mmCIF file of the N, C-alpha and C atoms, coordinates in Angstrom:
data_MODEL
# 
_entry.id   MODEL 
# 
loop_
_atom_site.group_PDB 
_atom_site.id 
_atom_site.type_symbol 
_atom_site.label_atom_id 
_atom_site.label_alt_id 
_atom_site.label_comp_id 
_atom_site.label_asym_id 
_atom_site.label_entity_id 
_atom_site.label_seq_id 
_atom_site.pdbx_PDB_ins_code 
_atom_site.Cartn_x 
_atom_site.Cartn_y 
_atom_site.Cartn_z 
_atom_site.occupancy 
_atom_site.B_iso_or_equiv 
_atom_site.pdbx_formal_charge 
_atom_site.auth_seq_id 
_atom_site.auth_comp_id 
_atom_site.auth_asym_id 
_atom_site.auth_atom_id 
_atom_site.pdbx_PDB_model_num 
ATOM 1   N N  . UNK A 1 1  ? 1.034  -0.866 0.325  1.00 0.00 ? 1  UNK A N  1 
ATOM 2   C CA . UNK A 1 1  ? -0.215 -0.114 0.258  1.00 0.00 ? 1  UNK A CA 1 
ATOM 3   C C  . UNK A 1 1  ? 0.572  0.932  0.434  1.00 0.00 ? 1  UNK A C  1 
ATOM 4   N N  . UNK A 1 2  ? 0.117  3.045  -0.752 1.00 0.00 ? 2  UNK A N  1 
ATOM 5   C CA . UNK A 1 2  ? 1.487  3.626  -0.681 1.00 0.00 ? 2  UNK A CA 1 
ATOM 6   C C  . UNK A 1 2  ? 1.914  4.146  1.261  1.00 0.00 ? 2  UNK A C  1 
ATOM 7   N N  . UNK A 1 3  ? 0.723  3.900  1.971  1.00 0.00 ? 3  UNK A N  1 
ATOM 8   C CA . UNK A 1 3  ? 1.307  4.206  3.198  1.00 0.00 ? 3  UNK A CA 1 
ATOM 9   C C  . UNK A 1 3  ? 2.329  3.034  3.426  1.00 0.00 ? 3  UNK A C  1 
ATOM 10  N N  . UNK A 1 4  ? 3.154  2.150  4.073  1.00 0.00 ? 4  UNK A N  1 
ATOM 11  C CA . UNK A 1 4  ? 4.143  1.467  4.298  1.00 0.00 ? 4  UNK A CA 1 
ATOM 12  C C  . UNK A 1 4  ? 4.970  1.939  3.013  1.00 0.00 ? 4  UNK A C  1 
ATOM 13  N N  . UNK A 1 5  ? 5.496  2.293  1.553  1.00 0.00 ? 5  UNK A N  1 
ATOM 14  C CA . UNK A 1 5  ? 6.561  3.772  1.247  1.00 0.00 ? 5  UNK A CA 1 
ATOM 15  C C  . UNK A 1 5  ? 6.407  4.353  1.800  1.00 0.00 ? 5  UNK A C  1 
ATOM 16  N N  . UNK A 1 6  ? 4.876  4.745  1.913  1.00 0.00 ? 6  UNK A N  1 
ATOM 17  C CA . UNK A 1 6  ? 5.752  6.447  2.890  1.00 0.00 ? 6  UNK A CA 1 
ATOM 18  C C  . UNK A 1 6  ? 6.265  6.012  4.770  1.00 0.00 ? 6  UNK A C  1 
ATOM 19  N N  . UNK A 1 7  ? 5.592  5.811  5.186  1.00 0.00 ? 7  UNK A N  1 
ATOM 20  C CA . UNK A 1 7  ? 6.525  5.251  6.243  1.00 0.00 ? 7  UNK A CA 1 
ATOM 21  C C  . UNK A 1 7  ? 8.686  4.373  6.089  1.00 0.00 ? 7  UNK A C  1 
ATOM 22  N N  . UNK A 1 8  ? 7.768  3.969  5.392  1.00 0.00 ? 8  UNK A N  1 
ATOM 23  C CA . UNK A 1 8  ? 9.711  3.199  5.062  1.00 0.00 ? 8  UNK A CA 1 
ATOM 24  C C  . UNK A 1 8  ? 10.436 4.047  4.238  1.00 0.00 ? 8  UNK A C  1 
ATOM 25  N N  . UNK A 1 9  ? 9.788  4.741  3.167  1.00 0.00 ? 9  UNK A N  1 
ATOM 26  C CA . UNK A 1 9  ? 10.633 6.525  3.515  1.00 0.00 ? 9  UNK A CA 1 
ATOM 27  C C  . UNK A 1 9  ? 10.773 7.616  4.862  1.00 0.00 ? 9  UNK A C  1 
ATOM 28  N N  . UNK A 1 10 ? 10.055 6.706  5.204  1.00 0.00 ? 10 UNK A N  1 
ATOM 29  C CA . UNK A 1 10 ? 10.089 8.504  6.637  1.00 0.00 ? 10 UNK A CA 1 
ATOM 30  C C  . UNK A 1 10 ? 11.013 7.476  7.798  1.00 0.00 ? 10 UNK A C  1 
ATOM 31  N N  . UNK A 1 11 ? 11.163 6.518  7.869  1.00 0.00 ? 11 UNK A N  1 
ATOM 32  C CA . UNK A 1 11 ? 11.791 5.795  8.945  1.00 0.00 ? 11 UNK A CA 1 
ATOM 33  C C  . UNK A 1 11 ? 13.750 5.916  8.346  1.00 0.00 ? 11 UNK A C  1 
ATOM 34  N N  . UNK A 1 12 ? 13.802 5.353  7.180  1.00 0.00 ? 12 UNK A N  1 
ATOM 35  C CA . UNK A 1 12 ? 14.724 5.319  5.868  1.00 0.00 ? 12 UNK A CA 1 
ATOM 36  C C  . UNK A 1 12 ? 15.571 7.389  6.189  1.00 0.00 ? 12 UNK A C  1 
ATOM 37  N N  . UNK A 1 13 ? 14.710 8.254  6.312  1.00 0.00 ? 13 UNK A N  1 
ATOM 38  C CA . UNK A 1 13 ? 15.436 9.247  6.428  1.00 0.00 ? 13 UNK A CA 1 
ATOM 39  C C  . UNK A 1 13 ? 15.353 9.761  7.547  1.00 0.00 ? 13 UNK A C  1 
ATOM 40  N N  . UNK A 1 14 ? 14.384 9.606  8.963  1.00 0.00 ? 14 UNK A N  1 
ATOM 41  C CA . UNK A 1 14 ? 14.609 10.488 10.447 1.00 0.00 ? 14 UNK A CA 1 
ATOM 42  C C  . UNK A 1 14 ? 15.001 9.435  10.547 1.00 0.00 ? 14 UNK A C  1 
ATOM 43  N N  . UNK A 1 15 ? 16.253 8.336  10.182 1.00 0.00 ? 15 UNK A N  1 
ATOM 44  C CA . UNK A 1 15 ? 17.473 7.726  11.090 1.00 0.00 ? 15 UNK A CA 1 
ATOM 45  C C  . UNK A 1 15 ? 19.490 8.870  10.503 1.00 0.00 ? 15 UNK A C  1 
ATOM 46  N N  . UNK A 1 16 ? 18.436 9.065  9.550  1.00 0.00 ? 16 UNK A N  1 
ATOM 47  C CA . UNK A 1 16 ? 19.659 9.672  9.286  1.00 0.00 ? 16 UNK A CA 1 
ATOM 48  C C  . UNK A 1 16 ? 19.716 10.889 9.835  1.00 0.00 ? 16 UNK A C  1 
ATOM 49  N N  . UNK A 1 17 ? 18.241 11.672 10.061 1.00 0.00 ? 17 UNK A N  1 
ATOM 50  C CA . UNK A 1 17 ? 18.271 12.858 10.784 1.00 0.00 ? 17 UNK A CA 1 
ATOM 51  C C  . UNK A 1 17 ? 19.516 12.225 12.110 1.00 0.00 ? 17 UNK A C  1 
ATOM 52  N N  . UNK A 1 18 ? 18.607 11.923 12.348 1.00 0.00 ? 18 UNK A N  1 
ATOM 53  C CA . UNK A 1 18 ? 18.252 10.910 14.002 1.00 0.00 ? 18 UNK A CA 1 
ATOM 54  C C  . UNK A 1 18 ? 19.647 10.675 14.826 1.00 0.00 ? 18 UNK A C  1 
ATOM 55  N N  . UNK A 1 19 ? 20.514 10.386 14.404 1.00 0.00 ? 19 UNK A N  1 
ATOM 56  C CA . UNK A 1 19 ? 21.022 9.650  14.050 1.00 0.00 ? 19 UNK A CA 1 
ATOM 57  C C  . UNK A 1 19 ? 22.900 10.649 14.197 1.00 0.00 ? 19 UNK A C  1 
ATOM 58  N N  . UNK A 1 20 ? 22.656 11.617 14.297 1.00 0.00 ? 20 UNK A N  1 
ATOM 59  C CA . UNK A 1 20 ? 23.792 13.042 14.391 1.00 0.00 ? 20 UNK A CA 1 
ATOM 60  C C  . UNK A 1 20 ? 23.855 13.885 15.491 1.00 0.00 ? 20 UNK A C  1 
ATOM 61  N N  . UNK A 1 21 ? 22.770 14.004 15.181 1.00 0.00 ? 21 UNK A N  1 
ATOM 62  C CA . UNK A 1 21 ? 21.827 15.017 16.749 1.00 0.00 ? 21 UNK A CA 1 
ATOM 63  C C  . UNK A 1 21 ? 22.671 13.604 18.466 1.00 0.00 ? 21 UNK A C  1 
ATOM 64  N N  . UNK A 1 22 ? 22.273 12.427 17.818 1.00 0.00 ? 22 UNK A N  1 
ATOM 65  C CA . UNK A 1 22 ? 21.969 10.977 18.892 1.00 0.00 ? 22 UNK A CA 1 
ATOM 66  C C  . UNK A 1 22 ? 23.774 11.368 19.316 1.00 0.00 ? 22 UNK A C  1 
ATOM 67  N N  . UNK A 1 23 ? 24.920 11.812 18.456 1.00 0.00 ? 23 UNK A N  1 
ATOM 68  C CA . UNK A 1 23 ? 25.641 10.803 18.248 1.00 0.00 ? 23 UNK A CA 1 
ATOM 69  C C  . UNK A 1 23 ? 26.909 12.540 19.521 1.00 0.00 ? 23 UNK A C  1 
ATOM 70  N N  . UNK A 1 24 ? 26.070 13.475 18.601 1.00 0.00 ? 24 UNK A N  1 
ATOM 71  C CA . UNK A 1 24 ? 26.970 14.701 19.158 1.00 0.00 ? 24 UNK A CA 1 
ATOM 72  C C  . UNK A 1 24 ? 26.052 14.798 20.776 1.00 0.00 ? 24 UNK A C  1 
ATOM 73  N N  . UNK A 1 25 ? 24.567 14.059 21.054 1.00 0.00 ? 25 UNK A N  1 
ATOM 74  C CA . UNK A 1 25 ? 24.481 14.087 23.061 1.00 0.00 ? 25 UNK A CA 1 
ATOM 75  C C  . UNK A 1 25 ? 25.125 13.156 23.519 1.00 0.00 ? 25 UNK A C  1 
ATOM 76  N N  . UNK A 1 26 ? 25.610 12.406 22.945 1.00 0.00 ? 26 UNK A N  1 
ATOM 77  C CA . UNK A 1 26 ? 26.328 10.882 23.184 1.00 0.00 ? 26 UNK A CA 1 
ATOM 78  C C  . UNK A 1 26 ? 27.748 11.729 23.909 1.00 0.00 ? 26 UNK A C  1 
ATOM 79  N N  . UNK A 1 27 ? 27.821 12.716 23.089 1.00 0.00 ? 27 UNK A N  1 
ATOM 80  C CA . UNK A 1 27 ? 29.979 13.128 23.861 1.00 0.00 ? 27 UNK A CA 1 
ATOM 81  C C  . UNK A 1 27 ? 29.496 13.891 24.890 1.00 0.00 ? 27 UNK A C  1 
ATOM 82  N N  . UNK A 1 28 ? 28.365 14.292 25.314 1.00 0.00 ? 28 UNK A N  1 
ATOM 83  C CA . UNK A 1 28 ? 28.383 15.270 26.378 1.00 0.00 ? 28 UNK A CA 1 
ATOM 84  C C  . UNK A 1 28 ? 28.641 13.718 27.442 1.00 0.00 ? 28 UNK A C  1 
ATOM 85  N N  . UNK A 1 29 ? 28.675 13.172 27.713 1.00 0.00 ? 29 UNK A N  1 
ATOM 86  C CA . UNK A 1 29 ? 29.251 11.502 27.513 1.00 0.00 ? 29 UNK A CA 1 
ATOM 87  C C  . UNK A 1 29 ? 30.626 11.537 27.931 1.00 0.00 ? 29 UNK A C  1 
ATOM 88  N N  . UNK A 1 30 ? 30.714 11.649 29.499 1.00 0.00 ? 30 UNK A N  1 
ATOM 89  C CA . UNK A 1 30 ? 32.678 11.514 29.792 1.00 0.00 ? 30 UNK A CA 1 
ATOM 90  C C  . UNK A 1 30 ? 33.217 10.558 29.964 1.00 0.00 ? 30 UNK A C  1 
ATOM 91  N N  . UNK A 1 31 ? 33.690 9.749  29.255 1.00 0.00 ? 31 UNK A N  1 
ATOM 92  C CA . UNK A 1 31 ? 34.410 7.915  29.648 1.00 0.00 ? 31 UNK A CA 1 
ATOM 93  C C  . UNK A 1 31 ? 35.500 8.550  29.629 1.00 0.00 ? 31 UNK A C  1 
ATOM 94  N N  . UNK A 1 32 ? 36.350 9.267  29.799 1.00 0.00 ? 32 UNK A N  1 
ATOM 95  C CA . UNK A 1 32 ? 37.439 9.479  29.774 1.00 0.00 ? 32 UNK A CA 1 
ATOM 96  C C  . UNK A 1 32 ? 38.619 8.840  30.833 1.00 0.00 ? 32 UNK A C  1 
ATOM 97  N N  . UNK A 1 33 ? 37.401 8.836  32.015 1.00 0.00 ? 33 UNK A N  1 
ATOM 98  C CA . UNK A 1 33 ? 37.799 8.086  33.235 1.00 0.00 ? 33 UNK A CA 1 
ATOM 99  C C  . UNK A 1 33 ? 37.685 7.101  33.691 1.00 0.00 ? 33 UNK A C  1 
ATOM 100 N N  . UNK A 1 34 ? 36.324 6.571  32.073 1.00 0.00 ? 34 UNK A N  1 
ATOM 101 C CA . UNK A 1 34 ? 36.892 4.755  32.991 1.00 0.00 ? 34 UNK A CA 1 
ATOM 102 C C  . UNK A 1 34 ? 38.127 4.549  31.881 1.00 0.00 ? 34 UNK A C  1 
ATOM 103 N N  . UNK A 1 35 ? 38.681 4.700  30.327 1.00 0.00 ? 35 UNK A N  1 
ATOM 104 C CA . UNK A 1 35 ? 39.362 4.065  29.772 1.00 0.00 ? 35 UNK A CA 1 
ATOM 105 C C  . UNK A 1 35 ? 40.603 4.647  30.259 1.00 0.00 ? 35 UNK A C  1 
ATOM 106 N N  . UNK A 1 36 ? 41.927 3.905  28.887 1.00 0.00 ? 36 UNK A N  1 
ATOM 107 C CA . UNK A 1 36 ? 42.467 4.242  29.326 1.00 0.00 ? 36 UNK A CA 1 
ATOM 108 C C  . UNK A 1 36 ? 43.096 5.669  28.683 1.00 0.00 ? 36 UNK A C  1 
ATOM 109 N N  . UNK A 1 37 ? 44.440 6.390  29.332 1.00 0.00 ? 37 UNK A N  1 
ATOM 110 C CA . UNK A 1 37 ? 44.774 7.297  28.551 1.00 0.00 ? 37 UNK A CA 1 
ATOM 111 C C  . UNK A 1 37 ? 44.768 7.528  26.789 1.00 0.00 ? 37 UNK A C  1 
ATOM 112 N N  . UNK A 1 38 ? 44.853 8.076  25.854 1.00 0.00 ? 38 UNK A N  1 
ATOM 113 C CA . UNK A 1 38 ? 44.945 7.870  24.315 1.00 0.00 ? 38 UNK A CA 1 
ATOM 114 C C  . UNK A 1 38 ? 43.854 6.836  23.407 1.00 0.00 ? 38 UNK A C  1 
ATOM 115 N N  . UNK A 1 39 ? 43.307 6.838  24.681 1.00 0.00 ? 39 UNK A N  1 
ATOM 116 C CA . UNK A 1 39 ? 42.314 5.877  23.692 1.00 0.00 ? 39 UNK A CA 1 
ATOM 117 C C  . UNK A 1 39 ? 40.952 6.190  23.344 1.00 0.00 ? 39 UNK A C  1 
ATOM 118 N N  . UNK A 1 40 ? 40.970 7.229  22.829 1.00 0.00 ? 40 UNK A N  1 
ATOM 119 C CA . UNK A 1 40 ? 39.817 8.795  21.631 1.00 0.00 ? 40 UNK A CA 1 
ATOM 120 C C  . UNK A 1 40 ? 39.369 7.859  20.817 1.00 0.00 ? 40 UNK A C  1 
ATOM 121 N N  . UNK A 1 41 ? 40.370 6.681  20.097 1.00 0.00 ? 41 UNK A N  1 
ATOM 122 C CA . UNK A 1 41 ? 39.168 6.604  18.987 1.00 0.00 ? 41 UNK A CA 1 
ATOM 123 C C  . UNK A 1 41 ? 37.901 4.988  19.808 1.00 0.00 ? 41 UNK A C  1 
ATOM 124 N N  . UNK A 1 42 ? 38.593 4.268  20.732 1.00 0.00 ? 42 UNK A N  1 
ATOM 125 C CA . UNK A 1 42 ? 38.107 3.054  21.046 1.00 0.00 ? 42 UNK A CA 1 
ATOM 126 C C  . UNK A 1 42 ? 36.487 4.506  21.245 1.00 0.00 ? 42 UNK A C  1 
ATOM 127 N N  . UNK A 1 43 ? 36.686 5.485  22.568 1.00 0.00 ? 43 UNK A N  1 
ATOM 128 C CA . UNK A 1 43 ? 35.498 5.524  22.580 1.00 0.00 ? 43 UNK A CA 1 
ATOM 129 C C  . UNK A 1 43 ? 34.612 7.004  22.276 1.00 0.00 ? 43 UNK A C  1 
ATOM 130 N N  . UNK A 1 44 ? 35.388 6.751  19.975 1.00 0.00 ? 44 UNK A N  1 
ATOM 131 C CA . UNK A 1 44 ? 34.178 7.396  19.298 1.00 0.00 ? 44 UNK A CA 1 
ATOM 132 C C  . UNK A 1 44 ? 33.802 6.528  18.574 1.00 0.00 ? 44 UNK A C  1 
ATOM 133 N N  . UNK A 1 45 ? 34.342 5.381  18.994 1.00 0.00 ? 45 UNK A N  1 
ATOM 134 C CA . UNK A 1 45 ? 33.515 3.821  18.096 1.00 0.00 ? 45 UNK A CA 1 
ATOM 135 C C  . UNK A 1 45 ? 31.990 3.508  18.886 1.00 0.00 ? 45 UNK A C  1 
ATOM 136 N N  . UNK A 1 46 ? 32.624 3.422  20.368 1.00 0.00 ? 46 UNK A N  1 
ATOM 137 C CA . UNK A 1 46 ? 31.971 2.559  20.656 1.00 0.00 ? 46 UNK A CA 1 
ATOM 138 C C  . UNK A 1 46 ? 30.425 4.367  20.977 1.00 0.00 ? 46 UNK A C  1 
ATOM 139 N N  . UNK A 1 47 ? 30.693 5.653  20.429 1.00 0.00 ? 47 UNK A N  1 
ATOM 140 C CA . UNK A 1 47 ? 30.167 6.333  20.558 1.00 0.00 ? 47 UNK A CA 1 
ATOM 141 C C  . UNK A 1 47 ? 28.825 6.119  19.409 1.00 0.00 ? 47 UNK A C  1 
ATOM 142 N N  . UNK A 1 48 ? 29.966 6.080  18.325 1.00 0.00 ? 48 UNK A N  1 
ATOM 143 C CA . UNK A 1 48 ? 28.983 5.479  16.686 1.00 0.00 ? 48 UNK A CA 1 
ATOM 144 C C  . UNK A 1 48 ? 27.833 4.807  17.412 1.00 0.00 ? 48 UNK A C  1 
ATOM 145 N N  . UNK A 1 49 ? 28.743 2.700  17.295 1.00 0.00 ? 49 UNK A N  1 
ATOM 146 C CA . UNK A 1 49 ? 27.840 2.354  18.059 1.00 0.00 ? 49 UNK A CA 1 
ATOM 147 C C  . UNK A 1 49 ? 26.701 2.283  17.700 1.00 0.00 ? 49 UNK A C  1 
ATOM 148 N N  . UNK A 1 50 ? 26.793 3.092  19.363 1.00 0.00 ? 50 UNK A N  1 
ATOM 149 C CA . UNK A 1 50 ? 25.463 3.532  19.854 1.00 0.00 ? 50 UNK A CA 1 
ATOM 150 C C  . UNK A 1 50 ? 24.321 4.259  19.565 1.00 0.00 ? 50 UNK A C  1 
ATOM 151 N N  . UNK A 1 51 ? 25.134 5.591  19.125 1.00 0.00 ? 51 UNK A N  1 
ATOM 152 C CA . UNK A 1 51 ? 23.966 6.382  18.237 1.00 0.00 ? 51 UNK A CA 1 
ATOM 153 C C  . UNK A 1 51 ? 23.417 5.718  17.219 1.00 0.00 ? 51 UNK A C  1 
ATOM 154 N N  . UNK A 1 52 ? 23.872 4.647  16.353 1.00 0.00 ? 52 UNK A N  1 
ATOM 155 C CA . UNK A 1 52 ? 23.450 4.098  15.119 1.00 0.00 ? 52 UNK A CA 1 
ATOM 156 C C  . UNK A 1 52 ? 22.337 2.989  15.802 1.00 0.00 ? 52 UNK A C  1 
ATOM 157 N N  . UNK A 1 53 ? 22.901 2.240  17.026 1.00 0.00 ? 53 UNK A N  1 
ATOM 158 C CA . UNK A 1 53 ? 21.578 1.571  17.651 1.00 0.00 ? 53 UNK A CA 1 
ATOM 159 C C  . UNK A 1 53 ? 20.695 2.632  18.515 1.00 0.00 ? 53 UNK A C  1 
ATOM 160 N N  . UNK A 1 54 ? 20.930 3.807  19.225 1.00 0.00 ? 54 UNK A N  1 
ATOM 161 C CA . UNK A 1 54 ? 19.778 4.982  19.427 1.00 0.00 ? 54 UNK A CA 1 
ATOM 162 C C  . UNK A 1 54 ? 19.269 5.525  18.491 1.00 0.00 ? 54 UNK A C  1 
ATOM 163 N N  . UNK A 1 55 ? 19.033 5.594  17.523 1.00 0.00 ? 55 UNK A N  1 
ATOM 164 C CA . UNK A 1 55 ? 18.976 6.495  16.544 1.00 0.00 ? 55 UNK A CA 1 
ATOM 165 C C  . UNK A 1 55 ? 17.841 4.957  15.616 1.00 0.00 ? 55 UNK A C  1 
ATOM 166 N N  . UNK A 1 56 ? 18.499 3.627  15.620 1.00 0.00 ? 56 UNK A N  1 
ATOM 167 C CA . UNK A 1 56 ? 17.486 3.418  15.057 1.00 0.00 ? 56 UNK A CA 1 
ATOM 168 C C  . UNK A 1 56 ? 15.995 2.810  15.530 1.00 0.00 ? 56 UNK A C  1 
ATOM 169 N N  . UNK A 1 57 ? 16.299 2.653  17.548 1.00 0.00 ? 57 UNK A N  1 
ATOM 170 C CA . UNK A 1 57 ? 15.561 2.208  17.903 1.00 0.00 ? 57 UNK A CA 1 
ATOM 171 C C  . UNK A 1 57 ? 14.786 3.781  18.325 1.00 0.00 ? 57 UNK A C  1 
ATOM 172 N N  . UNK A 1 58 ? 14.981 4.847  18.007 1.00 0.00 ? 58 UNK A N  1 
ATOM 173 C CA . UNK A 1 58 ? 14.393 6.344  18.242 1.00 0.00 ? 58 UNK A CA 1 
ATOM 174 C C  . UNK A 1 58 ? 13.005 6.323  16.757 1.00 0.00 ? 58 UNK A C  1 
ATOM 175 N N  . UNK A 1 59 ? 14.057 6.742  16.219 1.00 0.00 ? 59 UNK A N  1 
ATOM 176 C CA . UNK A 1 59 ? 12.823 6.561  15.010 1.00 0.00 ? 59 UNK A CA 1 
ATOM 177 C C  . UNK A 1 59 ? 12.134 5.426  14.360 1.00 0.00 ? 59 UNK A C  1 
ATOM 178 N N  . UNK A 1 60 ? 12.020 4.125  15.009 1.00 0.00 ? 60 UNK A N  1 
ATOM 179 C CA . UNK A 1 60 ? 11.601 2.847  14.842 1.00 0.00 ? 60 UNK A CA 1 
ATOM 180 C C  . UNK A 1 60 ? 10.368 3.208  15.886 1.00 0.00 ? 60 UNK A C  1 
ATOM 181 N N  . UNK A 1 61 ? 10.797 4.001  16.745 1.00 0.00 ? 61 UNK A N  1 
ATOM 182 C CA . UNK A 1 61 ? 9.826  3.815  17.840 1.00 0.00 ? 61 UNK A CA 1 
ATOM 183 C C  . UNK A 1 61 ? 8.649  5.000  17.559 1.00 0.00 ? 61 UNK A C  1 
ATOM 184 N N  . UNK A 1 62 ? 9.006  6.501  16.866 1.00 0.00 ? 62 UNK A N  1 
ATOM 185 C CA . UNK A 1 62 ? 8.802  6.961  16.340 1.00 0.00 ? 62 UNK A CA 1 
ATOM 186 C C  . UNK A 1 62 ? 7.560  7.089  15.174 1.00 0.00 ? 62 UNK A C  1 
ATOM 187 N N  . UNK A 1 63 ? 7.845  5.884  14.159 1.00 0.00 ? 63 UNK A N  1 
ATOM 188 C CA . UNK A 1 63 ? 7.431  5.663  13.585 1.00 0.00 ? 63 UNK A CA 1 
ATOM 189 C C  . UNK A 1 63 ? 5.840  4.432  12.981 1.00 0.00 ? 63 UNK A C  1 
ATOM 190 N N  . UNK A 1 64 ? 6.625  3.860  14.689 1.00 0.00 ? 64 UNK A N  1 
ATOM 191 C CA . UNK A 1 64 ? 5.322  2.756  14.593 1.00 0.00 ? 64 UNK A CA 1 
ATOM 192 C C  . UNK A 1 64 ? 4.571  3.705  15.529 1.00 0.00 ? 64 UNK A C  1 
ATOM 193 N N  . UNK A 1 65 ? 4.564  4.316  16.032 1.00 0.00 ? 65 UNK A N  1 
ATOM 194 C CA . UNK A 1 65 ? 3.746  5.531  16.698 1.00 0.00 ? 65 UNK A CA 1 
ATOM 195 C C  . UNK A 1 65 ? 2.728  6.291  16.158 1.00 0.00 ? 65 UNK A C  1 
ATOM 196 N N  . UNK A 1 66 ? 3.404  6.023  14.445 1.00 0.00 ? 66 UNK A N  1 
ATOM 197 C CA . UNK A 1 66 ? 2.858  6.882  13.615 1.00 0.00 ? 66 UNK A CA 1 
ATOM 198 C C  . UNK A 1 66 ? 1.789  6.444  12.686 1.00 0.00 ? 66 UNK A C  1 
ATOM 199 N N  . UNK A 1 67 ? 2.866  5.271  12.333 1.00 0.00 ? 67 UNK A N  1 
ATOM 200 C CA . UNK A 1 67 ? 1.768  3.622  11.616 1.00 0.00 ? 67 UNK A CA 1 
ATOM 201 C C  . UNK A 1 67 ? 0.425  3.389  12.700 1.00 0.00 ? 67 UNK A C  1 
ATOM 202 N N  . UNK A 1 68 ? 0.579  3.014  14.219 1.00 0.00 ? 68 UNK A N  1 
ATOM 203 C CA . UNK A 1 68 ? -0.704 2.892  14.854 1.00 0.00 ? 68 UNK A CA 1 
ATOM 204 C C  . UNK A 1 68 ? -1.934 4.093  14.966 1.00 0.00 ? 68 UNK A C  1 
ATOM 205 N N  . UNK A 1 69 ? -1.196 4.574  14.550 1.00 0.00 ? 69 UNK A N  1 
ATOM 206 C CA . UNK A 1 69 ? -2.684 6.408  14.463 1.00 0.00 ? 69 UNK A CA 1 
ATOM 207 C C  . UNK A 1 69 ? -2.498 6.343  13.657 1.00 0.00 ? 69 UNK A C  1 
ATOM 208 N N  . UNK A 1 70 ? -2.096 5.933  12.586 1.00 0.00 ? 70 UNK A N  1 
ATOM 209 C CA . UNK A 1 70 ? -2.345 5.590  11.170 1.00 0.00 ? 70 UNK A CA 1 
ATOM 210 C C  . UNK A 1 70 ? -4.037 4.353  10.811 1.00 0.00 ? 70 UNK A C  1 
ATOM 211 N N  . UNK A 1 71 ? -4.201 4.045  11.335 1.00 0.00 ? 71 UNK A N  1 
ATOM 212 C CA . UNK A 1 71 ? -4.487 2.525  11.413 1.00 0.00 ? 71 UNK A CA 1 
ATOM 213 C C  . UNK A 1 71 ? -5.939 2.897  12.599 1.00 0.00 ? 71 UNK A C  1 
ATOM 214 N N  . UNK A 1 72 ? -6.014 3.165  13.222 1.00 0.00 ? 72 UNK A N  1 
ATOM 215 C CA . UNK A 1 72 ? -6.791 3.355  13.915 1.00 0.00 ? 72 UNK A CA 1 
ATOM 216 C C  . UNK A 1 72 ? -7.650 4.154  12.608 1.00 0.00 ? 72 UNK A C  1 
ATOM 217 N N  . UNK A 1 73 ? -7.876 5.434  11.962 1.00 0.00 ? 73 UNK A N  1 
ATOM 218 C CA . UNK A 1 73 ? -8.033 5.849  11.239 1.00 0.00 ? 73 UNK A CA 1 
ATOM 219 C C  . UNK A 1 73 ? -9.375 5.244  10.089 1.00 0.00 ? 73 UNK A C  1 
# 
């Protein structure tokens, strides 16, 4: 159906919009005390993986909410 394609496109676009914002928000967390000195690359990698996971979960929850609201109409 047409709405399925719209929600799929919305998921993709919102994922690529939300993920950089989540990455910037995660950078406010200070993990320097947990890791050894000069381990900035590992911290950046953890932030990238977490931002992708959290971005997917956020977008999935948001678009699923709109899909359910659309189903009620």
